C-alpha positions in Angstrom: -25.5 -16.4 -67.8 -22.1 -17.6 -69.3 -21.4 -19.7 -66.3 -24.7 -21.6 -66.7 -24.2 -22.1 -70.4 -20.8 -23.7 -70.0 -22.4 -26.4 -67.9 -25.0 -27.0 -70.6 -22.3 -27.5 -73.2 -20.6 -30.1 -71.0 -23.9 -31.7 -70.3 -24.8 -31.8 -74.0 -21.5 -33.5 -74.7 -22.2 -36.1 -72.1 -25.6 -36.7 -73.6 -24.1 -37.2 -77.1 -21.7 -39.7 -75.6 -24.6 -42.0 -74.7 -24.9 -43.1 -78.4 -25.0 -46.8 -77.3 -28.7 -46.7 -76.6 -30.9 -47.1 -79.7 -33.5 -45.0 -78.0 -31.2 -42.0 -78.2 -30.9 -42.3 -81.9 -34.7 -42.2 -82.1 -35.1 -38.9 -80.2 -32.4 -36.8 -82.0 -29.6 -37.7 -84.3 -26.0 -37.1 -83.3 -25.6 -34.6 -86.1 -28.6 -32.6 -85.1 -27.3 -32.5 -81.5 -23.8 -31.5 -82.6 -25.2 -28.7 -84.7 -27.2 -27.4 -81.8 -24.1 -27.3 -79.7 -22.1 -25.5 -82.4 -24.9 -22.9 -82.9 -25.0 -22.2 -79.2 -21.3 -22.4 -78.4 -20.1 -19.3 -80.1 -21.1 -17.1 -77.2 -19.6 -19.4 -74.6 -16.1 -19.0 -73.2 -13.6 -21.6 -72.1 -14.0 -23.3 -68.8 -12.1 -25.7 -66.5 -13.2 -26.9 -63.1 -13.0 -29.9 -60.8 -15.6 -30.7 -58.1 -14.2 -32.6 -55.1 -16.8 -34.4 -53.0 -16.5 -36.3 -49.7 -19.4 -38.1 -48.1 -20.3 -40.4 -45.2 -23.4 -42.7 -45.5 -25.1 -46.0 -45.2 -26.3 -48.6 -47.7 -28.4 -51.7 -47.2 -27.3 -53.7 -50.2 -24.8 -51.8 -52.3 -23.8 -54.8 -54.5 -27.4 -55.9 -55.1 -26.5 -59.4 -54.1 -29.0 -62.1 -53.7 -26.7 -64.3 -51.6 -24.4 -63.0 -48.8 -25.7 -59.4 -49.1 -24.4 -57.0 -46.5 -25.4 -53.6 -45.4 -22.6 -51.1 -44.5 -21.6 -47.7 -43.4 -19.4 -46.2 -46.1 -17.0 -43.3 -46.7 -16.9 -41.9 -50.2 -14.7 -39.6 -52.2 -15.2 -38.5 -55.8 -13.9 -36.0 -58.3 -15.8 -34.7 -61.4 -13.9 -32.5 -63.8 -14.8 -30.6 -67.0 -12.6 -28.8 -69.5 -14.3 -27.0 -72.3 -12.9 -24.7 -75.0 -14.7 -23.0 -77.9 -13.8 -21.3 -81.1 -15.9 -19.6 -83.7 -16.3 -22.8 -85.6 -15.6 -25.6 -83.1 -16.1 -26.7 -79.5 -14.4 -29.5 -77.6 -15.0 -30.8 -74.1 -13.4 -33.4 -71.8 -15.2 -34.6 -68.7 -14.4 -37.2 -66.1 -16.0 -38.7 -63.0 -14.1 -41.0 -60.6 -15.5 -42.3 -57.3 -14.0 -44.4 -54.6 -16.0 -45.9 -51.7 -14.7 -47.6 -48.6 -17.3 -50.0 -47.1 -16.8 -50.8 -43.4 -17.5 -54.5 -43.9 -16.1 -57.4 -46.1 -16.6 -55.3 -49.4 -13.6 -53.1 -48.7 -12.7 -50.4 -51.3 -14.7 -50.2 -54.5 -14.6 -47.7 -57.4 -16.6 -46.6 -60.5 -15.7 -44.1 -63.2 -16.9 -42.4 -66.4 -14.7 -40.5 -68.9 -15.6 -38.9 -72.2 -14.3 -36.5 -74.8 -16.4 -34.8 -77.4 -15.7 -32.5 -80.3 -17.7 -30.7 -83.0 -16.4 -28.5 -85.9 -18.1 -26.6 -88.7 -15.9 -27.2 -91.7 -18.1 -25.2 -94.2 -21.3 -23.4 -94.3 -23.2 -26.6 -94.7 -21.1 -29.3 -93.1 -20.2 -30.0 -89.5 -18.2 -32.9 -88.2 -18.5 -34.5 -84.7 -17.0 -37.2 -82.7 -16.9 -38.8 -79.2 -14.7 -41.2 -77.3 -15.0 -42.5 -73.8 -14.7 -45.2 -71.2 -16.6 -46.3 -68.1 -16.4 -48.8 -65.3 -19.6 -49.7 -63.4 -20.2 -51.9 -60.4 -23.7 -53.4 -59.7 -25.3 -50.7 -61.8 -24.3 -47.9 -59.4 -23.5 -45.4 -62.2 -27.2 -45.3 -63.1 -27.9 -43.6 -59.7 -25.3 -40.8 -60.0 -26.1 -37.3 -61.1 -23.3 -37.0 -63.7 -24.9 -34.8 -66.4 -26.6 -32.1 -64.4 -25.1 -28.9 -62.9 -23.3 -29.9 -59.6 -23.8 -26.4 -58.0 -27.0 -24.3 -57.7 -27.4 -23.3 -61.4 -30.3 -23.7 -63.8 -30.4 -24.1 -67.6 -30.6 -21.3 -70.1 -34.1 -21.0 -71.5 -34.4 -22.3 -75.0 -31.7 -24.9 -74.7 -32.7 -28.6 -74.5 -32.0 -30.4 -71.2 -29.3 -33.1 -71.1 -29.8 -36.8 -70.5 -29.5 -37.3 -66.7 -29.0 -41.0 -66.6 -28.8 -43.9 -69.1 -30.6 -47.2 -68.6 -28.1 -49.7 -67.3 -27.3 -53.0 -69.1 -29.4 -55.9 -67.8 -26.2 -57.7 -66.8 -24.4 -54.8 -65.3 -26.0 -55.5 -61.9 -24.0 -58.8 -61.7 -20.6 -57.5 -60.7 -18.3 -55.2 -62.6 -18.6 -54.0 -66.3 -16.2 -51.9 -68.4 -17.1 -50.1 -71.6 -15.0 -48.4 -74.3 -16.5 -46.5 -77.2 -15.7 -44.2 -80.1 -17.9 -42.7 -82.7 -17.8 -40.0 -85.4 -20.0 -38.5 -88.1 -21.1 -35.5 -90.1 -24.2 -33.2 -90.3 -25.0 -31.7 -93.6 -27.4 -28.9 -94.3 -29.2 -29.9 -97.5 -31.3 -26.7 -97.7 -32.9 -24.0 -95.6 -35.0 -26.6 -93.8 -33.2 -29.9 -94.4 -30.4 -31.6 -92.4 -28.8 -35.0 -93.2 -26.6 -36.7 -90.7 -24.5 -39.9 -90.9 -22.4 -41.5 -88.1 -20.7 -44.7 -87.1 -18.7 -46.2 -84.3 -17.7 -49.1 -82.2 -18.0 -50.1 -78.5 -16.4 -52.8 -76.5 -17.9 -54.4 -73.3 -15.9 -56.3 -70.7 -17.0 -58.3 -67.7 -15.0 -59.5 -64.7 -17.4 -62.4 -64.1 -16.5 -65.4 -66.4 -20.2 -66.2 -66.6 -20.6 -63.3 -69.1 -18.8 -63.2 -72.4 -17.2 -60.0 -73.6 -18.4 -58.5 -77.0 -17.8 -55.9 -79.6 -20.5 -53.9 -81.3 -20.1 -51.9 -84.6 -22.9 -49.5 -85.4 -24.0 -47.0 -88.1 -26.8 -44.4 -88.2 -28.3 -42.1 -90.8 -31.1 -39.6 -90.5 -32.8 -36.8 -92.5 -34.6 -34.1 -90.6 -36.9 -31.4 -92.1 -38.0 -28.3 -90.3 -41.7 -27.7 -90.8 -41.5 -24.4 -88.8 -39.3 -22.7 -86.3 -40.9 -24.9 -83.7 -41.3 -28.3 -85.3 -38.9 -30.7 -87.0 -39.8 -34.2 -88.4 -37.4 -36.8 -89.6 -36.6 -40.3 -90.7 -33.7 -42.4 -89.3 -32.1 -45.7 -89.9 -29.8 -47.5 -87.6 -27.8 -50.8 -87.9 -25.8 -52.7 -85.2 -23.8 -55.9 -85.4 -22.5 -57.6 -82.3 -19.8 -60.3 -82.2 -19.1 -62.3 -79.1 -15.7 -63.6 -77.8 -14.9 -67.3 -77.6 -17.7 -68.2 -80.1 -19.0 -67.5 -83.5 -22.3 -66.1 -82.1 -23.4 -62.8 -83.4 -26.4 -60.6 -83.8 -27.6 -57.9 -86.2 -30.3 -55.3 -85.5 -31.7 -52.9 -88.1 -34.0 -50.2 -86.8 -35.8 -47.7 -89.2 -38.0 -45.1 -87.6 -39.7 -41.7 -87.8 -39.4 -38.8 -85.3 -40.8 -35.4 -84.4 -39.5 -32.7 -82.2 -41.5 -29.6 -81.3 -41.5 -26.6 -79.0 -45.0 -26.4 -77.5 -44.6 -23.1 -75.8 -42.0 -20.8 -74.3 -41.2 -23.4 -71.6 -42.5 -26.7 -72.9 -40.9 -28.9 -75.6 -41.6 -32.5 -76.7 -40.2 -35.2 -78.9 -41.4 -38.6 -80.0 -40.3 -41.4 -82.3 -41.6 -44.8 -83.5 -39.9 -47.5 -85.4 -39.5 -51.2 -86.0 -36.5 -53.4 -84.9 -35.6 -56.3 -87.1 -33.2 -58.6 -85.3 -31.2 -61.7 -86.4 -29.4 -63.7 -83.8 -27.0 -66.5 -84.7 -26.4 -68.7 -81.6 -24.5 -72.1 -81.5 -25.0 -72.4 -85.3 -28.7 -71.7 -85.3 -30.3 -68.5 -86.5 -33.5 -66.8 -85.2 -35.3 -63.7 -86.5 -37.7 -61.4 -84.6 -39.5 -58.1 -85.1 -40.4 -55.7 -82.4 -41.8 -52.2 -81.9 -39.5 -49.4 -80.8 -40.6 -46.0 -79.6 -39.6 -43.1 -77.5 -41.1 -39.9 -76.2 -40.2 -37.0 -73.9 -41.7 -33.9 -72.6 -39.8 -31.2 -70.8 -40.6 -27.9 -69.0 -37.8 -25.4 -68.4 -38.3 -22.2 -66.5 -36.0 -19.7 -64.7 -35.8 -21.8 -61.6 -36.5 -25.4 -62.5 -36.5 -28.1 -65.1 -38.7 -31.2 -65.4 -38.5 -34.0 -68.0 -40.6 -37.1 -68.4 -39.5 -39.8 -70.8 -40.5 -43.2 -72.1 -38.5 -45.6 -74.4 -38.7 -49.1 -75.9 -35.9 -50.7 -78.0 -34.2 -54.0 -78.8 -30.5 -54.4 -78.0 -27.9 -57.2 -77.9 -25.8 -57.9 -74.9 -23.7 -60.6 -73.2 -24.5 -64.4 -73.4 -25.7 -63.8 -77.0 -28.8 -62.3 -75.5 -31.4 -60.2 -77.4 -33.0 -57.8 -74.8 -36.1 -55.7 -75.3 -35.9 -52.8 -72.8 -38.8 -50.6 -71.9 -38.3 -47.7 -69.5 -40.3 -44.8 -68.0 -38.6 -42.1 -66.1 -38.8 -38.5 -64.7 -36.1 -36.0 -63.8 -36.6 -32.8 -61.9 -34.2 -30.0 -60.9 -35.2 -26.9 -58.9 -33.3 -23.9 -57.7 -34.9 -23.1 -54.3 -33.1 -19.8 -53.9 -29.6 -18.3 -54.6 -27.9 -20.9 -52.4 -30.0 -24.1 -52.5 -31.0 -26.7 -55.1 -32.9 -30.0 -55.0 -33.0 -32.6 -57.7 -34.8 -35.9 -58.1 -34.6 -38.7 -60.7 -36.7 -41.9 -60.9 -37.2 -44.7 -63.4 -38.7 -48.1 -63.9 -37.0 -50.3 -66.5 -38.3 -53.7 -67.7 -35.9 -56.1 -69.5 -37.2 -59.1 -71.4 -34.1 -61.2 -72.5 -33.7 -64.2 -74.7 -30.3 -65.7 -74.3 -28.5 -69.0 -74.7 -30.1 -70.6 -71.6 -33.4 -68.8 -71.1 -36.3 -67.5 -73.2 -38.3 -64.5 -72.0 -36.3 -64.0 -68.9 -37.8 -60.9 -67.2 -36.0 -58.4 -65.0 -37.5 -55.2 -63.5 -35.3 -52.4 -62.2 -36.7 -49.7 -60.0 -34.5 -46.6 -59.3 -34.8 -43.4 -57.3 -32.2 -40.8 -56.6 -32.4 -37.5 -54.8 -30.0 -34.7 -53.8 -30.2 -31.5 -51.8 -27.3 -29.0 -52.0 -26.7 -25.7 -50.2 -23.9 -23.4 -51.0 -21.9 -22.5 -47.9 -19.5 -20.1 -49.6 -18.4 -19.3 -53.2 -16.6 -22.6 -53.6 -17.9 -24.8 -50.8 -21.3 -26.5 -50.7 -22.9 -29.2 -48.5 -25.9 -31.4 -48.7 -27.5 -34.9 -48.6 -28.1 -37.7 -51.2 -30.6 -40.5 -51.0 -31.1 -43.5 -53.3 -33.1 -46.6 -53.8 -32.5 -49.5 -56.2 -34.5 -52.6 -56.5 -34.4 -55.7 -58.8 -37.3 -58.0 -59.4 -36.8 -60.9 -61.7 -37.6 -64.5 -62.5 -36.0 -66.4 -59.6 -34.7 -65.1 -56.2 -34.7 -61.4 -55.8 -31.9 -59.4 -54.1 -32.8 -57.2 -51.1 -33.6 -53.6 -52.1 -30.7 -51.2 -51.7 -31.6 -48.1 -49.7 -28.9 -45.6 -49.2 -28.3 -42.1 -47.8 -25.3 -39.9 -47.2 -24.2 -36.4 -46.2 -21.6 -34.7 -48.3 -19.4 -31.6 -48.6 -18.2 -30.4 -52.1 -15.4 -28.0 -53.0 -14.9 -26.6 -56.5 -11.4 -26.0 -57.9 -11.1 -23.8 -61.0 -13.3 -21.2 -62.7 -16.5 -20.0 -61.1 -17.3 -17.0 -63.1 
């Protein structure tokens, strides 16, 4: 039981690190999530482990190129490490994922990575502080098809604890080459009474591109929320978020303000659901001209957690600013499923459809659709060694020429260093 719970703490920390998506702020505030982790962490012990994975596979268009696309056999090595320690009043986790792939064609050696650190501390009976910091490097949106926030070995979640976010919707421009991201955020959760909770947070992120066609930018954000427990099962709340983005090499900027309401409820012993709806007010200043727009934002999720499996369905819609002074409305629908087949075997699937409608400095209502499917089967060979297979599909459909669909498959072996029990 303790071993399973330690993975859930690391997974929750990874989910909190995904603050960059406004959809996340609609489903649960950072303070609410941090308090959940603190409440559950007291019974968990410290943990350190590294999973080393080697694989051999084939991909039909790994860079999602429209011109000069190439299929290739590849060899891949990755490491995923987690270090978690807990006290009576605090919990801290560090996690990292690094992957290197050798393509046996003109692509050569490519790499992606994701690093994060998260901490929460209860400073009084009513106040908890939390913070996160991290960095990532993506290539052609490949990070969106990796299982980074789920148990890497045959383990299932503890009943009663909410499942983590499996993947995050990639940025619409992340498919065009390499993108780097740095972020930091912090905040406080304050219990205002037996049923009330107030949270405030703020932070900054920095996005870099290697392609000179895309301009780098910095986003500063702030969020506030009040949540009220109607019962042991149901919580309702009001949230307000604000984001300002400034672009390099120009005076262009954008501001998005997003008020909304939310509800979170446990439907039964195994089912829980959440939903939120709001309005995004956007102001974009581009080449000296200002434009305003208003759009609907919403999110919803429903999850089933049992002794042997976990299923989650989710839907989101939100406005966000990105490179080229673009205002992007993102709508996504996805499902995630994890099942423990027996004591030695697991299977997991994740799929999503994401639609981007972008208004940037050159185009209005430029539409892109991203289809994604990932699957993994793992079998434990011994206490530390496991083997299995991964499959994946990624497809882009947009205004203009479409890249060929990327279909990939690989066989892997994985070895765990560190604590297993």
